[in-house]
N, C-alpha and C positions, 0 to 999 in steps of 0.2 A: 365856543364849547368844543372840546375834543370829541371827535366822532370815531370811535373804535368799536367794532362789533364785539359784543359779548355773547355768551352762550344763548342758544335759542331754546325756547320752549317749543319742542317739536310738535306737540299736539295742536298748537294753535298757530305756529309760525310767527309768533310775536317775539321780538328781541327784548332782553331784560332792560337794555338802555333806551328802549322806546322805538327802535326801528322795526319795521316789519317787512315781510316778504311782499305783502300787497302794496306797500309804499314804493317798493322797488319795481313793481310790475312783474314779480316773479310768480311762478306756478309751482306748487308743491307736487311732487310725484314720487314714485317708488323707483329708485335707481337699482338696476340689476347688473352686477359684475359677474363674469364667468367664474363659476365654481364657488361663489360667495353668497352669504345671506343677503337678501335685498335690504336696502336701507333707504330711509326717507331723505330726500334732497330737494333742491329748488332749481328750476330752470329760469334763467334770466337772459335779457338781451338789452342792448342799447345801440345807438347808431353813431357812426363817425363818417366824416368825408372820405371818399376814396383817395383823393389827392388834396391835401390841405393847401397846397400851393396854387390850386385852381379854384377861384371863387365860385365857379359854376359846377363844381364837382358834384357827382351824384353821391348819395348816402349809402353806406354799407351797414348791414346788420352784424354786430359782434355778439356772439352767443356764449353762454357759459353754464356750468352746473355748479351750484354752491352747496357744500356740505357744512351744515351749521356746527359751530364750535361746541365742544362738550366739556371743556375745562372750566375751572373756577376763576383763574386769573389769566385771561386770554388777551392777546395783543392784536395787532392789525391783521387784516385779511392776508392769507397766504396764497399767492397766485402761482399756479403751475405753468411753466413755459415749456411746451413740447419742442422736441428736436425736429430735424429735417434739413432745411425748412419745409414745412408742409404737413407736419404731424398734427394730430388732433389731441388736445388735452383731455377731452371727454372720453375719447376712445382709449387713451392711456389709462384712465381711471377704471374703465370697464375691464381691463385685462391686467397687464403685468404689474402695475404699481398701486392697485386698489388698497392694499394693506397700508401703504405709506400715506395715502390720502386720509385714511381713517385714523392713523396714529397722530398725524399732525393736527387733527381737530382739537387735541388737548391744548393747542396754543393759539387757536383762532379759527375763523371761518376759512375753509379751504376751497379755493376756486379752481375748477378744471376749465381752463379757457380754451376755446377754439379761436385761434388767432385769425386775423383777416385772411380770407381765401382758403381756410381749412375747415374740415368737419362741417358742422352745421352753419358756420359763418361763410361757407363757400358758395357764392352765387355765380362763379365764373365758369364758363363753358370750357370743357377740355378741347384742345385742338388736335384733331387727327389729320396729319399732313398727307400729301401725296407721295412723300418719300418713303421708300421701303428698301431696307438693306437685304439683298438676296441671301437666302439661307444656304444655298448649295453651290454658289459661285464665288470663287476667290476674289476678294476685293482688297485694295490697298488701304493703309491707314488714311491716306490723303482722300481717297474716295469716300470712305466711311465718315470721316469728319466733315467733308464737303456736303454730304447728304444731310447731316444733322444741322449744319449751318443753314442750308436751304430750307430745312423744315422749320427752323426758328423764324426765318424771314416770312415764310408762309403764315406761321401762327401769329406773328405780330400783326399782319394785315387782317387775319381772321378776327383776332381779339378787338382790334380797332373797329372793325365793322360791327362787332357785337356790343360796342359801347364800353369796352374795358379800357381804363386808363392805366397802362402798365407802369407809368411813372409813380403811381401810388403804392406800388408793391415793393417796398424797401424797408430796411430795419429801423430807420428813423421814424417812418410813419407807424410802424408796428409798436415802437416804444411810446409814441404819442397816444396810441390806443390804450396803453397801460395806464397812463395818467387819466385818460377819459374814464376808464373802468374804476380807478380810484375815486374819482369824483362821483360817478354813478353810485358807488357803494357808500358814499358819505364818509369816507375814511381820510384822516389826515395823512396817514402813511400806509404803505403796503410792504409785505415781505415777498421777495421773489424766490422761487424755487424752480430751477431749470436744469436742463442737460443738453449738451451738444449745441445745436443752433439756439436752444433756449438760453444757454450761457452767453452766446453772441448777442442775443436780444437784451439780456440783463446788463451786459457791459454798456450797450448803447443807452439803456435807461439810466445807468449810473452817471453817464455824462450829461444827460438831459434833465434829470429830475432827482438828483442825489438827495436833496433835502426832504424828499417825499418817500424815501425808501428806508425802512427800518433795519432789515437784515437781508442777506442774500445767501442761498444755499445752491451750490453748483456741483455738477460732476462733468467729467469729459469736456473740459472747457475749450471753446473755439474763440480765439481772440478776434478783434475787429479787423486785423490784417491777416487772418488765417483761414479765410474761406477756401482759398487755393492752397493746398498742402505742398510742402517741399519734397520733391522726389527722394533726395538723399536721406530724409528722415524716415521715409518708408523703408529704405534699405537698412537703416539703423534698427527699425522695429524688428526686422527679420533676424538681426543679431541677437536681440533680446529673446525672440521666440526660440532661437537655437539653444540659448542657455537653459530655457525652460525644458525643451525637448531633451537636452542632455542630462537632466535630472532624473529621467525615467529610462532605465536600461533598454527596454524593448523599443521605445521610441528612438533612442539614440542610435540603436543598431539599424533601424529602418531609415533614419534621416541623419546620417553623419554630417552632411553639409547641405543645409536647406537651400542656400543661395546657388550652389553648384547644380543642385537638382533642378531648380527653377530655370536657370539659364540654359541648362541642357535641354529641357522640355521646350522652352521657347524656340531654341534653334532648330530642334527636331520638327516642330509643327510649322515653323516658318518655311522650312524646305519642303515639307510634305504635309499639308493639312489632313486631318483625320475625318473620314466619312463616318457619321454616326446615325443611328435611328433612336431618337430620344423617346422615352416613355413619358407622355404628358400627364398632367393632373387628371384629365378627363378620361384617361385610359387609351387614348389614341397614340399613334406613333408619328413622329415628324422627322424628316431627314434634315441633317445639319452637317455642313462642312466646317469642322472645328478648326479655327485659325488661331494663331498666336495671340492676336488681339482679344479674342473671345476669352481665353484663359486669363489674360491680364485684367480684363474687365470683371470677370468672376472673382478674381483675387481681391479687387478693391472693395468688394462687399464682405468677403469672408474674413478679412483681417480684423474685423470689428471686435471679435471676441474669441478667446482661445478654443472654445468648442467648435466654432466654425473654422478656425485656422486648422484644427486637426482634420476636419473633413477636407479642406483644401489640399493639405499635404497628401492625403490619401489619393486624391484625384491626380495630382502631379505624379505620384508614384505609379498610378495606373497607366498614364500616358507614357511614362518612361519605360514601362514594361510591356507596352503595346496591348494593354488590356482595355477593351472598349466597354465591357459590361458595366463597370462602376460608374462611368461617365453617363452612359445611356440611362441608367436608373436614376441618377441624381439630377442631372442638368435640366431635365424637363420640368422639374418642380419649381425652378427659379427663372426660366427663360421663356420669353414670348417670341416664338419663331414665326417668321413670315408675315408679321403684322406691320402696318405702316407706323412710322415714328409719330408718337403722340406726346404732347407736352401739356403740363399744367402751368397756368400763368403765375401763380403765387411763388412756388419754389424756384421756378426758372428765373423770374425777375429778381427775387430777393438775393439770390447768389450773384447774379450779374451786377446788381447795384452795389453790393458790398465790395466786389472786385478785388483789386490788388494794386500795390504801388508799382511804379515803373521798374524800380530796382528788383522787386520780386518777380515781375514778369520776365525779366532777363535771366534771373537766377533759375527759375523754373525751366525755361527753355534750354538752358545749358545743362542743368542736372538731368533732365529727362532723357538726354541722349544715351546715357549709360545706366540709367536706373532700371531696376527690375520691372517696375510697373509703368514706366514712362510717365506721362502726364495725365493718366486716366483717372486718378483718385477723385478729382472733382471735375466733372466733364464741362462745366461752364467755362473753364479755362479756354476751351476751344470756340466759345462764342465771342471771344474778345473782339471788340471793334464793331460789332453789328448794331448795338444800340448804346452808343457812348453817352447819350443824354441822361440815362438813368443812373450813371455812376455817381456814388455819393462823395467821392473825392478823398484825398489823402488825409484831410482833417478828420473825417469820420473814422479812418483806420488807425488813428493814434490811440494808444492804450488809455483807458480811464484812470484818472487820479482821484482816489476817494479814501475816506476813513470810515465808511460804512462797514460794519462787521460782515465779513464774507467767510464762508466755510466751503472749502474746495476738496473734492475727492478725485484722485487721479489713479487710473489703473496702469500697471506696468506693461500689460499686454494689450493695450488699446492701440489698434492699428489705424484708427480713424483720426483721433486727436491725440497726438503723441505727447508723452509726459513732459518732454523738454519744452515743447511748444506751449503746453498749458502753463508751465511755470513762467514763461516769458509773458504770456497774456495777462497775468495777475501781478506783474513786477511792480506796478505803481499803486497797488492797493495796500495801504498802510495798516489796516486792521484785519489782516488775513490769517486764517488758520488753514494749513494745507495738510491733508492726510493722504498718504500713499496707500493704495490697495494692491498688495503684491499678488500677481497672477490674475488680476481682474482685467476685463476688457472694457469696451465702450459702454456697455449696459451693466453698470455695477450697483445701482441703488439697492436692489433686492438681493445682493450677493452674500451678505452677512448680517446677522443681528447687530454686530458692532457698528455698522454704518448707521443704523437707526439710533443706537445708543448715543453716538457722537452728535447726531442731529438733535436729539432730545436735549442734551446738555447745552448745546449751542442756543437752542430756542429758549431755554430756561435762564440764559445769561450766565451759566456756570463755565469755569475754565475748561477748554478743550485742548489737550496737549497735541502737538504735532507728532504723530507717530505713524507706524505702519500696521495696517490690518493685513494679515496673511491668509489667503484662501488656498484651499486644496486645488492643485492643478488637475484639470480633467485628464483622462487618459489620452495621450497624444499619439500613441502607437496606432498603426493601421489595423483595421478590423481583420480578424483571422478568417 
């Protein structure tokens, strides 16, 4: 008998097809999202082995929040796969994508999943190492990387002593958890809805359990061999950013050559680091000797979306003009100064396990020599060789081959998962609809009503044309 969830009778928690929240061990509660009306939902959990390759593995709790379906003709449960790795699906529903969770209820129960080691599923202790990068003393890249490698070695010993099996924190195990969730829900199939690392997880699931996946909705796709990004594609992103800037006269006048500005600032700070007094979130001030590497690391985060890229360009311009105030006002909101290096087991191990092929390792090393941001976009590149036992191998990194219907949204100004790389990641999917979102960045799901419209048509089985959704570009000019 086919087991697909249908609409819930919310007052009782009983499903029309006979399944109930109580049968799943769920608890009904009022879900509160920021700035939204409270809604009824169900908390649930199940257990999985931490490492399925270890017969003596301890069990982990996997938790989720289920929003019951509201439509008349609903399909399989829709599982949200958060990015990161390390993001919480439940927290995502509480904030930026709540409206999408509610909209998708028309097509099935929507599950906000906290993956293993995240959110309410996180039973792993954070490791605070003894390594601390000095805030006011100039340090080389080699020293900086060396301290982070030493911190990882410390943390591996710490986690082992705490009973954590880091070999269980990889995307293959994460995908197996999805099948366990499917079985827990009593569903023949599930629909996957993810972004960034969530797409990476969805690709792994397509390889492992294709016959149990009904549909897949993705944005900002990260392929199975794309955990480590190619430095030259970062540079190509700045070319696209330049074209966007050039469309606004005031921004074009301020940034006639973004790459030249960035190289000029890197060389300037390399020769003479800038002494700053940062205004921290708690109102205190902290001294920082701003180095070239600090700016590059800041850029790896800010390139995600155009509004952050605009802020980044303003900070580069401030350094170029010897203006400290803009940096002192902004950087303290995003940097933890003078604290020991701390690591979380799940995101650290997940990225290391996904790894890279040997050819890619050599390419990254070669390209990083002349690239604007070097090899800092994914820092786990610098952990290479420390724990080779957890690497999933080149077979894992091969693209999935599947005819499951997949809908992909890609932003042209995404500086984290580049549009060219996204198209390569889905090259072997034969039932793909790819939509380009012009001027969108990495976080594009709520960027336009047209995105939701396309998702609705896809979920309803209606034709979705491959087309471009065009967003208004934010003001890229520096503040007056």
